[in-house]
Each structure stands twice: as C-alpha cells, then as structure tokens.
MIDOSE-1310 file (N, C-alpha, C; in nm, 2 decimals, decimal comma, always signed):
residues 156
mnls	-0,93/+0,56/+2,63/-1,00/+0,64/+2,73/-0,95/+0,59/+2,87; -0,92/+0,68/+2,96/-0,88/+0,64/+3,09/-1,00/+0,66/+3,19; -0,97/+0,62/+3,32/-1,08/+0,63/+3,42/-1,14/+0,77/+3,44; -1,05/+0,87/+3,45/-1,10/+1,00/+3,47/-1,19/+1,05/+3,35
eiks	-1,15/+1,01/+3,23/-1,22/+1,05/+3,11/-1,36/+0,98/+3,10; -1,37/+0,86/+3,14/-1,51/+0,80/+3,14/-1,60/+0,87/+3,25; -1,54/+0,90/+3,36/-1,62/+0,97/+3,47/-1,67/+1,10/+3,41; -1,58/+1,17/+3,35/-1,62/+1,30/+3,29/-1,73/+1,28/+3,18
alsq	-1,71/+1,18/+3,10/-1,81/+1,16/+2,99/-1,95/+1,12/+3,05; -1,94/+1,04/+3,16/-2,07/+1,00/+3,22/-2,15/+1,12/+3,28; -2,07/+1,23/+3,32/-2,14/+1,35/+3,37/-2,21/+1,42/+3,26; -2,19/+1,39/+3,13/-2,24/+1,46/+3,02/-2,37/+1,39/+2,96
vnev	-2,40/+1,27/+3,01/-2,51/+1,19/+2,95/-2,60/+1,14/+3,06; -2,72/+1,11/+3,03/-2,81/+1,04/+3,12/-2,82/+0,89/+3,09; -2,82/+0,86/+2,96/-2,83/+0,72/+2,92/-2,69/+0,67/+2,87; -2,65/+0,55/+2,91/-2,53/+0,49/+2,88/-2,55/+0,40/+2,76
iftl	-2,48/+0,43/+2,65/-2,49/+0,35/+2,52/-2,35/+0,31/+2,48; -2,34/+0,18/+2,46/-2,21/+0,12/+2,41/-2,24/+0,07/+2,27; -2,15/+0,10/+2,17/-2,16/+0,06/+2,04/-2,03/-0,02/+2,00; -2,06/-0,13/+1,93/-1,95/-0,22/+1,89/-1,88/-0,16/+1,77
pnge	-1,76/-0,20/+1,73/-1,69/-0,15/+1,62/-1,76/-0,16/+1,49; -1,85/-0,26/+1,47/-1,93/-0,28/+1,35/-2,05/-0,19/+1,34; -2,07/-0,10/+1,45/-2,18/-0,01/+1,45/-2,30/-0,07/+1,53; -2,30/-0,20/+1,56/-2,41/-0,26/+1,63/-2,41/-0,21/+1,78
qvpp	-2,52/-0,18/+1,83/-2,53/-0,13/+1,97/-2,54/-0,25/+2,07; -2,47/-0,24/+2,18/-2,48/-0,34/+2,28/-2,63/-0,32/+2,33; -2,70/-0,43/+2,35/-2,84/-0,42/+2,40/-2,85/-0,33/+2,52; -2,95/-0,25/+2,53/-2,96/-0,15/+2,63/-2,98/-0,21/+2,77
hfhv	-3,01/-0,33/+2,78/-3,03/-0,40/+2,91/-2,90/-0,46/+2,97; -2,78/-0,41/+2,92/-2,65/-0,47/+2,96/-2,63/-0,44/+3,11; -2,54/-0,52/+3,17/-2,49/-0,49/+3,30/-2,34/-0,47/+3,30; -2,29/-0,40/+3,39/-2,14/-0,40/+3,41/-2,12/-0,49/+3,53
tevg	-2,07/-0,61/+3,50/-2,06/-0,71/+3,60/-1,93/-0,71/+3,67; -1,83/-0,65/+3,62/-1,70/-0,64/+3,68/-1,64/-0,50/+3,65; -1,57/-0,45/+3,74/-1,47/-0,34/+3,72/-1,35/-0,38/+3,80; -1,24/-0,39/+3,73/-1,12/-0,44/+3,80/-0,99/-0,38/+3,74
niqk	-0,88/-0,41/+3,81/-0,75/-0,38/+3,77/-0,68/-0,50/+3,72; -0,65/-0,51/+3,59/-0,59/-0,63/+3,53/-0,44/-0,60/+3,51; -0,36/-0,68/+3,57/-0,21/-0,66/+3,56/-0,16/-0,78/+3,49; -0,07/-0,75/+3,39/-0,01/-0,85/+3,31/+0,14/-0,83/+3,32
hfid	+0,20/-0,94/+3,37/+0,35/-0,94/+3,38/+0,40/-1,05/+3,29; +0,48/-1,02/+3,19/+0,51/-1,12/+3,09/+0,65/-1,09/+3,03; +0,69/-1,18/+2,95/+0,82/-1,17/+2,87/+0,78/-1,17/+2,73; +0,84/-1,08/+2,65/+0,81/-1,08/+2,51/+0,90/-1,17/+2,43
cggt	+0,88/-1,19/+2,30/+0,96/-1,29/+2,23/+1,10/-1,25/+2,21; +1,14/-1,12/+2,25/+1,28/-1,08/+2,24/+1,35/-1,09/+2,38; +1,27/-1,14/+2,48/+1,33/-1,16/+2,61/+1,32/-1,05/+2,71; +1,24/-0,94/+2,67/+1,22/-0,83/+2,76/+1,10/-0,86/+2,85
irke	+1,13/-0,84/+2,98/+1,02/-0,85/+3,08/+0,94/-0,72/+3,08; +0,81/-0,74/+3,08/+0,72/-0,62/+3,07/+0,61/-0,63/+3,17; +0,55/-0,52/+3,21/+0,43/-0,51/+3,29/+0,33/-0,42/+3,23; +0,21/-0,45/+3,23/+0,10/-0,37/+3,18/-0,01/-0,37/+3,28
svin	-0,08/-0,26/+3,30/-0,20/-0,26/+3,38/-0,31/-0,18/+3,31; -0,43/-0,23/+3,32/-0,55/-0,16/+3,26/-0,66/-0,18/+3,36; -0,76/-0,09/+3,35/-0,89/-0,10/+3,42/-0,98/-0,18/+3,32; -1,04/-0,28/+3,38/-1,13/-0,37/+3,30/-1,27/-0,35/+3,34
fqlf	-1,36/-0,33/+3,24/-1,50/-0,33/+3,26/-1,55/-0,46/+3,18; -1,64/-0,53/+3,24/-1,70/-0,65/+3,18/-1,85/-0,61/+3,16; -1,89/-0,62/+3,03/-2,03/-0,59/+3,00/-2,10/-0,73/+2,98; -2,22/-0,74/+3,03/-2,29/-0,87/+3,02/-2,44/-0,84/+2,99
tatd	-2,50/-0,92/+2,90/-2,64/-0,90/+2,88/-2,71/-1,03/+2,92; -2,82/-1,02/+2,99/-2,90/-1,13/+3,04/-3,04/-1,12/+2,98; -3,14/-1,18/+3,04/-3,28/-1,18/+2,99/-3,36/-1,08/+3,07; -3,30/-1,00/+3,15/-3,38/-0,90/+3,22/-3,39/-0,77/+3,13
ydhr	-3,48/-0,78/+3,03/-3,49/-0,68/+2,93/-3,53/-0,54/+2,97; -3,58/-0,53/+3,09/-3,62/-0,40/+3,14/-3,51/-0,33/+3,22; -3,40/-0,40/+3,24/-3,28/-0,34/+3,31/-3,22/-0,22/+3,23; -3,19/-0,11/+3,30/-3,12/+0,00/+3,24/-3,02/+0,05/+3,34
lsaq	-2,89/+0,07/+3,30/-2,79/+0,12/+3,39/-2,77/+0,27/+3,36; -2,81/+0,35/+3,45/-2,80/+0,50/+3,43/-2,65/+0,54/+3,44; -2,63/+0,66/+3,38/-2,49/+0,71/+3,39/-2,45/+0,74/+3,53; -2,54/+0,79/+3,62/-2,51/+0,81/+3,76/-2,48/+0,68/+3,83
klrs	-2,55/+0,57/+3,80/-2,52/+0,44/+3,86/-2,39/+0,39/+3,82; -2,35/+0,40/+3,69/-2,22/+0,35/+3,65/-2,11/+0,43/+3,71; -2,13/+0,56/+3,72/-2,03/+0,65/+3,79/-2,02/+0,61/+3,93; -2,12/+0,57/+4,00/-2,12/+0,52/+4,14/-2,04/+0,39/+4,15
iiel	-2,06/+0,30/+4,05/-1,99/+0,17/+4,05/-1,84/+0,20/+4,03; -1,80/+0,29/+3,95/-1,66/+0,33/+3,92/-1,60/+0,39/+4,05; -1,67/+0,48/+4,12/-1,62/+0,54/+4,24/-1,60/+0,44/+4,35; -1,70/+0,35/+4,36/-1,68/+0,24/+4,46/-1,56/+0,16/+4,43
seek	-1,54/+0,13/+4,31/-1,42/+0,05/+4,26/-1,29/+0,12/+4,29; -1,29/+0,25/+4,27/-1,17/+0,33/+4,30/-1,14/+0,32/+4,45; -1,24/+0,34/+4,53/-1,23/+0,34/+4,67/-1,18/+0,20/+4,73; -1,25/+0,10/+4,68/-1,22/-0,04/+4,74/-1,10/-0,10/+4,68
lgle	-1,07/-0,08/+4,55/-0,96/-0,14/+4,48/-0,84/-0,05/+4,47; -0,85/+0,08/+4,50/-0,74/+0,17/+4,49/-0,70/+0,19/+4,34; -0,80/+0,20/+4,25/-0,77/+0,21/+4,11/-0,70/+0,34/+4,08; -0,60/+0,33/+3,98/-0,53/+0,44/+3,93/-0,60/+0,49/+3,80
nlei	-0,56/+0,60/+3,75/-0,62/+0,66/+3,63/-0,56/+0,59/+3,51; -0,59/+0,46/+3,49/-0,53/+0,38/+3,38/-0,63/+0,38/+3,26; -0,58/+0,33/+3,15/-0,66/+0,31/+3,03/-0,76/+0,20/+3,06; -0,88/+0,21/+2,99/-0,99/+0,11/+3,01/-0,99/+0,02/+2,90
evey	-1,01/-0,11/+2,93/-1,04/-0,21/+2,83/-1,18/-0,27/+2,87; -1,25/-0,30/+2,77/-1,39/-0,35/+2,79/-1,40/-0,50/+2,73; -1,45/-0,59/+2,82/-1,48/-0,72/+2,77/-1,63/-0,73/+2,74; -1,66/-0,79/+2,63/-1,80/-0,81/+2,59/-1,81/-0,95/+2,52
qgdt	-1,92/-1,02/+2,55/-1,94/-1,15/+2,49/-2,00/-1,14/+2,35; -1,93/-1,19/+2,26/-1,98/-1,21/+2,12/-1,98/-1,36/+2,10; -1,91/-1,40/+1,99/-1,89/-1,54/+1,97/-1,80/-1,60/+2,07; -1,71/-1,51/+2,12/-1,62/-1,54/+2,24/-1,61/-1,41/+2,31
igky	-1,54/-1,41/+2,42/-1,52/-1,28/+2,49/-1,42/-1,20/+2,41; -1,47/-1,08/+2,37/-1,38/-0,98/+2,30/-1,33/-0,88/+2,39; -1,21/-0,83/+2,36/-1,15/-0,72/+2,44/-1,14/-0,60/+2,35; -1,19/-0,49/+2,40/-1,20/-0,37/+2,32/-1,14/-0,25/+2,39
glef	-1,10/-0,15/+2,31/-1,06/-0,02/+2,37/-1,19/+0,06/+2,38; -1,18/+0,18/+2,43/-1,30/+0,26/+2,46/-1,28/+0,41/+2,42; -1,37/+0,46/+2,35/-1,37/+0,61/+2,31/-1,51/+0,66/+2,34; -1,52/+0,79/+2,35/-1,65/+0,86/+2,37/-1,67/+0,96/+2,26
qngv	-1,78/+0,94/+2,18/-1,81/+1,02/+2,07/-1,96/+1,05/+2,06; -1,99/+1,18/+2,05/-2,13/+1,22/+2,03/-2,22/+1,16/+2,13; -2,18/+1,15/+2,26/-2,27/+1,10/+2,36/-2,28/+0,95/+2,37; -2,20/+0,88/+2,29/-2,20/+0,73/+2,29/-2,06/+0,67/+2,32
fqlt	-2,05/+0,57/+2,39/-1,93/+0,50/+2,42/-1,90/+0,40/+2,31; -1,80/+0,42/+2,24/-1,76/+0,34/+2,12/-1,66/+0,23/+2,17; -1,69/+0,10/+2,15/-1,59/+0,00/+2,17/-1,51/-0,01/+2,05; -1,38/+0,00/+2,07/-1,29/+0,01/+1,95/-1,21/-0,13/+1,94
stqt	-1,18/-0,16/+1,82/-1,10/-0,29/+1,80/-0,96/-0,28/+1,85; -0,91/-0,39/+1,90/-0,78/-0,39/+1,95/-0,70/-0,49/+1,86; -0,57/-0,48/+1,86/-0,49/-0,57/+1,78/-0,37/-0,63/+1,86; -0,33/-0,74/+1,83/-0,21/-0,80/+1,88/-0,09/-0,74/+1,81
dcla	+0,03/-0,74/+1,87/+0,15/-0,69/+1,80/+0,27/-0,76/+1,86; +0,37/-0,76/+1,78/+0,50/-0,81/+1,83/+0,57/-0,69/+1,89; +0,62/-0,70/+2,02/+0,68/-0,59/+2,09/+0,83/-0,59/+2,07; +0,89/-0,69/+2,00/+1,03/-0,70/+1,99/+1,07/-0,73/+1,84
kdkc	+1,01/-0,66/+1,75/+1,03/-0,68/+1,61/+1,18/-0,68/+1,57; +1,25/-0,60/+1,64/+1,40/-0,59/+1,61/+1,47/-0,71/+1,65; +1,42/-0,79/+1,74/+1,49/-0,90/+1,80/+1,44/-1,04/+1,74; +1,32/-1,04/+1,69/+1,27/-1,17/+1,65/+1,26/-1,19/+1,50
gipq	+1,32/-1,10/+1,42/+1,33/-1,12/+1,28/+1,21/-1,07/+1,19; +1,12/-1,00/+1,25/+1,00/-0,95/+1,17/+1,05/-0,83/+1,09; +1,05/-0,83/+0,96/+1,10/-0,72/+0,88/+1,00/-0,60/+0,89; +1,06/-0,48/+0,88/+0,98/-0,36/+0,88/+0,90/-0,36/+0,75
ekpr	+0,78/-0,30/+0,76/+0,70/-0,30/+0,64/+0,76/-0,21/+0,53; +0,75/-0,25/+0,41/+0,80/-0,17/+0,30/+0,70/-0,07/+0,27; +0,74/+0,05/+0,23/+0,64/+0,15/+0,19/+0,56/+0,10/+0,06; +0,43/+0,13/+0,07/+0,35/+0,09/-0,05/+0,35/+0,21/-0,15
irls	+0,37/+0,17/-0,28/+0,38/+0,27/-0,38/+0,27/+0,23/-0,49; +0,20/+0,33/-0,52/+0,10/+0,31/-0,63/+0,17/+0,31/-0,76; +0,14/+0,21/-0,84/+0,20/+0,20/-0,97/+0,16/+0,31/-1,06; +0,04/+0,37/-1,04/+0,00/+0,48/-1,12/+0,08/+0,61/-1,10
tlqa	+0,15/+0,61/-0,99/+0,23/+0,73/-0,96/+0,37/+0,72/-1,02; +0,41/+0,60/-1,06/+0,55/+0,59/-1,12/+0,55/+0,65/-1,26; +0,65/+0,72/-1,29/+0,66/+0,79/-1,42/+0,70/+0,69/-1,52; +0,63/+0,70/-1,63/+0,67/+0,61/-1,75/+0,80/+0,65/-1,80
qesg	+0,88/+0,55/-1,83/+1,01/+0,58/-1,89/+1,01/+0,56/-2,04; +1,05/+0,65/-2,12/+1,04/+0,64/-2,27/+1,13/+0,52/-2,32; +1,24/+0,50/-2,26/+1,33/+0,40/-2,31/+1,30/+0,26/-2,26; +1,20/+0,25/-2,17/+1,16/+0,12/-2,12/+1,24/+0,09/-1,99
ctpg	+1,24/-0,03/-1,95/+1,30/-0,07/-1,82/+1,44/-0,12/-1,85; +1,53/-0,06/-1,77/+1,67/-0,10/-1,78/+1,72/-0,14/-1,65; +1,82/-0,23/-1,65/+1,87/-0,28/-1,52/+1,92/-0,16/-1,43; +1,88/-0,16/-1,30/+1,92/-0,06/-1,21/+1,83/+0,07/-1,21
sgcc	+1,73/+0,07/-1,30/+1,65/+0,19/-1,31/+1,54/+0,20/-1,21; +1,52/+0,08/-1,14/+1,42/+0,08/-1,04/+1,27/+0,06/-1,09; +1,25/+0,04/-1,21/+1,12/+0,03/-1,27/+1,06/-0,11/-1,26; +1,15/-0,21/-1,23/+1,10/-0,35/-1,22/+1,16/-0,42/-1,10
C-alpha cells in the first residue's frame, strides 16, 4: 500500500484498526508516533549498489487506554508529514513493537488495515551462488512404471 492508497482508505472508515499477520488486533489505544521517509543506500552481496525509499509509520501503545486515533486525525498527520517532509507516493512500511520491533507491509481489507509479514531475500542470487529452487513434484502424480525403475528413466 502506498501513501495515496492509505489516504483513500482512511476516507472510507471512521475507526482505524490495525491487525497483525497472526490475526491479533493492535490495541485500539495505539499512537502513530512517527511518519517518515526511510532511505536505504546499500550494496548487495553481488556488488550492486542499490537505493530504496519507503514511508515509515511507527505504531506505539502506551498505558493511556482511553486514547483513540480517528481516521481523520491520522489523515491530518499524513498530510502534515507530506507538507513538512515532502513525502512522495511511496510504499508504506509499519513498525510495531512485539518481542522486538517488527517491520510489516500494509494492506487494506474490509475496513481494516492488515499488517503483512515481510521477508528478507538475496538480491543477487545469480552472483552469490544461491541455486534456483527446484520444482516440487508430488510423488502421487508420478506414473507407476510396470517394469520398475531403470537407469535414466527418471523414477529415482
């Protein structure tokens, strides 16, 4: 989800609900303590220099259990951030404190903001020796051969 998509989604709801990938809801008294532009300038394991930029939202829960962030208030925070930081329409990542700070993607489904799991990956598989994954074949789909397994038949 990018910045324009979250603003559009916020115009469709009154209440802002975030759900973790495991289905657990972020407590309703959360705060958005940061909105920022995170820029990453790095070199991958194959020697390619790369740059990535994302919009970062940081969610935080405290002990002010009566706090509620309305959709309009969050939209105002985003608009102020756009004005003051010159934010572009980039993808959004969300930080949320679990056992450690987790980084999530963001989707909007059925009036709820879904935090989605993110994965690390090698960006230079062709240069650092990581083999391509072999296709998985179900043994039950292999045809039984009447004469049994012979060299070069591919059955073993």
